[in-house]
C-alpha positions as CSV (number, residue, x, y, z in Angstrom):
1,M,22.5,5.0,-12.2
2,A,19.5,2.7,-11.5
3,K,18.7,2.1,-7.8
4,Q,19.6,-1.3,-6.5
5,L,16.8,-3.8,-6.4
6,A,15.7,-4.7,-2.8
7,I,13.5,-7.5,-4.3
8,E,13.6,-9.3,-7.6
9,T,11.5,-12.4,-8.3
10,R,11.8,-14.5,-11.5
11,G,9.0,-16.8,-12.6
12,L,7.9,-17.1,-9.0
13,T,5.1,-19.7,-8.7
14,K,3.4,-21.4,-5.8
15,Q,1.1,-24.3,-6.3
16,F,-1.0,-26.0,-3.5
17,D,-2.3,-29.3,-4.9
18,R,-4.1,-28.2,-8.0
19,H,-4.5,-24.5,-7.0
20,I,-1.9,-22.1,-8.3
21,A,-1.8,-19.3,-5.7
22,V,1.0,-17.3,-7.3
23,N,1.5,-17.6,-11.0
24,D,4.8,-16.8,-12.8
25,V,5.4,-13.5,-10.9
26,D,8.3,-11.2,-12.0
27,L,8.3,-8.5,-9.3
28,Q,11.0,-5.8,-9.0
29,V,11.1,-3.4,-6.1
30,A,13.9,-0.9,-5.8
31,A,15.6,-0.2,-2.5
32,G,13.8,2.5,-0.5
33,E,10.4,2.1,-2.2
34,V,7.2,1.5,-0.3
35,C,5.4,-1.0,-2.5
36,G,1.7,-1.5,-2.1
37,L,0.3,-4.9,-3.0
38,I,-3.4,-4.7,-3.8
39,G,-5.9,-7.3,-5.0
40,P,-9.0,-9.1,-3.8
41,N,-8.9,-12.0,-1.3
42,G,-7.4,-15.1,-3.0
43,A,-5.3,-13.0,-5.4
44,G,-2.1,-14.4,-3.9
45,K,-0.8,-11.5,-1.9
46,T,-0.2,-13.4,1.3
47,T,1.4,-16.3,-0.4
48,L,3.7,-13.9,-2.3
49,L,4.7,-12.2,1.0
50,R,5.3,-15.5,2.7
51,M,7.7,-16.6,0.0
52,L,9.5,-13.3,0.2
53,A,9.9,-13.8,3.9
54,A,11.2,-17.4,3.4
55,A,8.2,-18.7,5.3
56,E,7.0,-20.6,2.2
57,E,9.0,-22.5,-0.4
58,P,8.3,-21.5,-4.0
59,T,7.2,-24.4,-6.3
60,I,9.3,-22.9,-9.0
61,G,11.1,-19.6,-9.5
62,E,13.7,-17.6,-7.8
63,I,13.8,-14.7,-5.2
64,Y,16.7,-12.3,-4.8
65,I,17.0,-9.9,-1.9
66,N,19.5,-7.1,-2.4
67,G,21.0,-9.2,-5.2
68,D,21.4,-12.4,-3.1
69,R,19.5,-15.5,-3.8
70,L,17.0,-16.3,-1.0
71,L,16.7,-20.0,-0.1
72,R,14.8,-21.6,2.8
73,D,17.8,-23.7,3.8
74,R,20.6,-22.4,6.1
75,S,22.8,-21.4,3.2
76,H,22.5,-17.7,3.8
77,P,21.6,-16.9,7.4
78,M,22.6,-13.3,7.2
79,L,20.1,-12.7,4.4
80,K,17.1,-13.6,6.6
81,Q,18.4,-11.2,9.2
82,R,17.7,-8.4,6.8
83,I,14.0,-9.2,6.5
84,G,11.2,-8.3,8.9
85,F,7.8,-10.0,8.3
86,L,4.5,-9.1,10.0
87,P,1.9,-11.7,9.1
88,D,-1.7,-10.8,9.5
89,D,-2.3,-13.3,12.3
90,F,0.8,-13.2,14.4
91,P,-0.1,-13.9,18.1
92,L,0.9,-11.6,20.9
93,Y,1.7,-13.1,24.3
94,D,-0.9,-11.4,26.5
95,E,0.7,-12.3,29.8
96,L,4.0,-10.6,29.0
97,T,4.7,-6.9,29.5
98,V,5.6,-4.8,26.4
99,W,9.2,-4.7,27.5
100,D,9.6,-8.4,28.2
101,Y,8.0,-9.2,24.8
102,L,10.5,-7.1,22.9
103,E,13.3,-8.4,25.1
104,Y,12.3,-12.0,24.2
105,F,12.5,-11.3,20.5
106,A,15.7,-9.2,20.7
107,R,17.3,-12.2,22.4
108,L,16.1,-14.5,19.6
109,Y,17.9,-12.3,17.2
110,N,21.1,-12.5,19.4
111,L,21.1,-8.8,20.3
112,Q,23.6,-8.4,23.1
113,Q,23.6,-5.8,25.9
114,P,23.9,-2.8,26.0
115,R,22.8,-2.8,22.3
116,R,19.7,-4.8,23.2
117,R,18.4,-2.3,25.7
118,S,19.1,0.8,23.5
119,R,17.4,-0.9,20.6
120,I,14.2,-1.8,22.6
121,N,14.1,1.8,23.8
122,S,14.4,3.3,20.3
123,V,11.7,1.0,18.8
124,L,9.4,1.8,21.7
125,E,9.9,5.5,21.0
126,L,9.3,5.0,17.3
127,V,5.9,3.2,17.8
128,Q,4.9,5.6,20.6
129,L,4.7,2.9,23.4
130,T,7.4,4.1,25.7
131,N,4.9,4.9,28.4
132,K,3.4,1.4,28.1
133,R,6.8,-0.4,28.5
134,N,5.7,-2.0,31.8
135,S,2.0,-2.7,30.8
136,L,0.7,-6.2,30.2
137,I,0.0,-6.7,26.5
138,S,-3.6,-7.8,27.5
139,T,-4.3,-4.2,28.5
140,L,-3.4,-2.6,25.2
141,S,-5.8,-1.3,22.6
142,R,-5.9,-3.0,19.2
143,G,-3.9,-0.2,17.6
144,M,-1.2,-0.4,20.3
145,K,-1.0,-4.1,19.9
146,Q,-0.4,-3.6,16.1
147,R,2.3,-1.0,16.8
148,L,3.9,-3.4,19.2
149,S,3.9,-6.1,16.6
150,L,5.6,-3.7,14.2
151,A,8.2,-2.9,16.9
152,R,8.9,-6.7,17.2
153,T,9.2,-6.9,13.4
154,I,11.9,-4.2,13.2
155,I,13.8,-4.9,16.5
156,H,16.7,-6.5,14.5
157,E,16.9,-3.5,12.1
158,P,15.8,-5.2,8.9
159,L,16.5,-3.6,5.5
160,L,13.3,-5.1,4.1
161,L,9.9,-5.0,5.8
162,L,7.0,-7.2,4.6
163,L,3.6,-6.3,6.1
164,D,0.5,-8.4,5.5
165,E,-2.8,-6.4,6.0
166,P,-1.3,-4.4,8.9
167,V,-4.2,-1.9,9.2
168,S,-7.1,-4.3,8.9
169,G,-9.6,-3.8,11.7
170,L,-7.9,-0.6,13.0
171,D,-9.9,2.6,13.5
172,P,-8.9,5.7,11.4
173,I,-6.7,7.2,14.1
174,A,-4.8,4.0,14.6
175,R,-4.4,3.6,10.9
176,M,-3.0,7.2,10.6
177,Q,-0.5,6.5,13.5
178,F,0.6,3.3,11.7
179,R,1.0,5.2,8.4
180,E,3.2,7.8,10.1
181,I,5.5,5.1,11.5
182,I,5.9,3.6,8.0
183,K,6.8,7.0,6.6
184,V,9.6,7.3,9.2
185,L,10.9,3.8,8.3
186,Q,11.0,4.7,4.6
187,S,12.8,8.0,5.4
188,V,15.7,6.0,6.9
189,G,16.0,3.8,3.7
190,I,14.0,0.7,4.7
191,T,12.2,-0.9,1.8
192,V,8.6,-1.8,2.6
193,V,6.1,-4.1,0.9
194,I,2.6,-3.7,2.3
195,S,-0.5,-5.5,1.3
196,S,-3.8,-3.9,2.2
197,H,-7.5,-3.7,1.3
198,V,-7.5,-0.1,2.6
199,L,-6.6,1.5,-0.7
200,S,-6.7,5.1,0.6
201,D,-4.0,4.2,3.1
202,L,-1.8,2.7,0.3
203,A,-2.3,5.7,-2.0
204,E,-1.0,8.0,0.7
205,L,2.0,5.7,1.6
206,C,3.2,4.0,-1.5
207,T,5.6,5.1,-4.1
208,W,5.0,1.9,-6.1
209,V,2.0,-0.4,-6.6
210,G,1.6,-4.0,-7.6
211,I,-1.9,-5.3,-8.5
212,M,-2.6,-9.0,-8.2
213,E,-5.5,-11.0,-9.7
214,L,-5.9,-14.8,-9.4
215,G,-2.2,-15.3,-8.7
216,Y,-0.9,-13.0,-11.5
217,L,0.8,-9.7,-11.1
218,V,-1.3,-7.8,-13.6
219,E,0.2,-4.4,-13.0
220,S,3.4,-3.2,-11.4
221,A,4.4,0.5,-11.7
222,P,5.3,3.6,-9.8
223,L,2.1,5.1,-8.3
224,Q,2.4,8.3,-10.2
225,E,2.8,6.5,-13.5
226,L,-0.3,4.4,-12.7
227,Y,-2.3,7.6,-12.1
228,K,-1.1,9.1,-15.4
229,R,-1.9,6.0,-17.4
230,L,-5.1,4.7,-15.8
231,S,-6.7,7.6,-13.9
232,R,-9.3,9.6,-15.8
233,Q,-9.5,13.3,-15.2
234,Q,-12.8,14.6,-13.9
235,I,-14.4,18.0,-13.5
236,F,-17.1,18.7,-11.0
237,L,-19.6,21.4,-11.8
238,S,-22.5,23.0,-9.9
239,V,-24.9,25.6,-11.1
240,L,-27.7,27.7,-9.8
241,G,-31.1,26.6,-11.1
242,N,-31.7,23.7,-13.4
243,L,-28.9,21.8,-15.3
244,E,-30.3,21.8,-18.8
245,A,-28.4,24.9,-20.0
246,L,-25.2,23.5,-18.6
247,T,-25.6,20.0,-20.2
248,S,-26.6,21.4,-23.5
249,E,-23.4,23.5,-23.5
250,L,-21.2,20.5,-22.5
251,K,-22.3,18.7,-25.7
252,N,-20.2,21.3,-27.7
253,F,-16.8,20.4,-26.2
254,P,-14.7,17.7,-27.8
255,W,-12.8,16.9,-24.6
256,V,-16.0,16.2,-22.7
257,E,-16.2,12.4,-23.0
258,S,-19.3,11.9,-20.8
259,W,-21.0,13.2,-17.7
260,E,-23.3,12.1,-14.9
261,I,-25.4,14.0,-12.4
262,I,-24.8,13.0,-8.8
263,P,-28.4,12.8,-7.4
264,E,-27.6,13.9,-3.8
265,T,-25.7,17.1,-4.6
266,Q,-27.0,17.8,-8.1
267,Q,-23.3,18.1,-9.1
268,V,-22.4,17.3,-12.7
269,C,-19.3,15.0,-12.9
270,V,-17.6,15.3,-16.3
271,D,-15.1,12.8,-17.7
272,F,-12.6,15.1,-19.3
273,S,-9.7,14.1,-21.7
274,G,-8.2,17.6,-22.3
275,S,-5.3,19.4,-20.9
276,P,-5.3,22.0,-18.1
277,E,-5.5,24.7,-20.9
278,D,-8.6,22.9,-22.3
279,A,-10.2,22.9,-18.9
280,A,-9.6,26.7,-18.6
281,N,-11.2,27.2,-22.0
282,L,-14.2,25.1,-21.0
283,L,-14.6,27.3,-17.9
284,R,-14.3,30.5,-20.0
285,E,-16.8,29.3,-22.5
286,L,-19.4,28.4,-19.8
287,V,-19.0,31.8,-18.2
288,M,-19.4,33.5,-21.5
289,A,-22.6,31.4,-22.1
290,K,-23.9,33.0,-18.9
291,I,-24.1,29.6,-17.1
292,P,-24.4,30.5,-13.4
293,L,-21.6,28.3,-12.1
294,T,-21.1,28.0,-8.3
295,E,-18.4,25.2,-8.5
296,F,-15.8,24.1,-11.1
297,H,-12.9,21.9,-9.9
298,C,-10.7,19.3,-11.6
299,S,-9.6,16.1,-9.9
300,Q,-8.0,12.7,-10.7
301,E,-9.6,9.4,-10.0
302,D,-8.2,7.8,-6.9
303,L,-6.4,4.4,-6.5
304,E,-9.6,2.7,-5.5
305,T,-11.4,3.8,-8.7
306,I,-8.5,2.7,-10.8
307,F,-8.5,-0.7,-9.1
308,L,-12.3,-1.1,-9.6
309,N,-12.1,0.0,-13.2
310,M,-9.4,-2.6,-13.9
311,G,-11.6,-5.3,-12.3
312,H,-14.5,-4.3,-14.6
313,Q,-12.3,-4.3,-17.7
314,Q,-11.1,-7.8,-16.9
315,A,-14.6,-9.1,-16.1
316,S,-16.1,-7.8,-19.4
């Protein structure tokens, strides 16, 4: 049985004057997925997220959240309660304490006592800010402020979380802390759509990837399928002495598509189209040819390289 769709869009289009920001997007995200939206600035990621959050009206097209049609009017108030949206520029109120800030938003969502108090306590624990509950927001680090923003976004227990560039400007430790929280949210069944330029973060978090270019959704697939289809396999080799004997041997192998020498390390990076058995045969043949190998390891291209390769293909 197929998983229920948390998000489905049909022909979703947004036009500002003559500029089409989102162009005929059919996006499907199954419940419980973490979907990464990637693409350059101006690709339409923010506009797409704003429409999914009911903060922007589509020009044409339809949005369904858990099978129900999402409209900006008041026809389905419960539907919007299922959504949490963290825009990339949401202001925090510096003069409030952490607790008062969350209390304010919990009241906006009509959370009543004692439920309100227990919910604030549990989100503070999740985002690791319990010890800052009485601190003024102005005293928090950037990473803490971003985690507090996330706490505010999930205070009402949404089923769908929309995050626009949530880790931009954060240091590596703050990004890692944010990633760990997202993993916890996914583990309890929340569907997450996250746009980011930090592709290494998305590769670690996401189960599904959507790639946007100039308003179009040019690719939408499970991350592992994307790797299988678009990621080239590479073998990194190092040898003692000069590289000529190695490169002349490489010419004999049909699965060796091309290679380049990395100047800093003198490693040879081979684009390889064979199977794991073919890689083992290559290693055996090189050893039998008395090539003094000091390194031989296989790897897949990462998400960043796939994305850059796609850009080059479209540009050429």
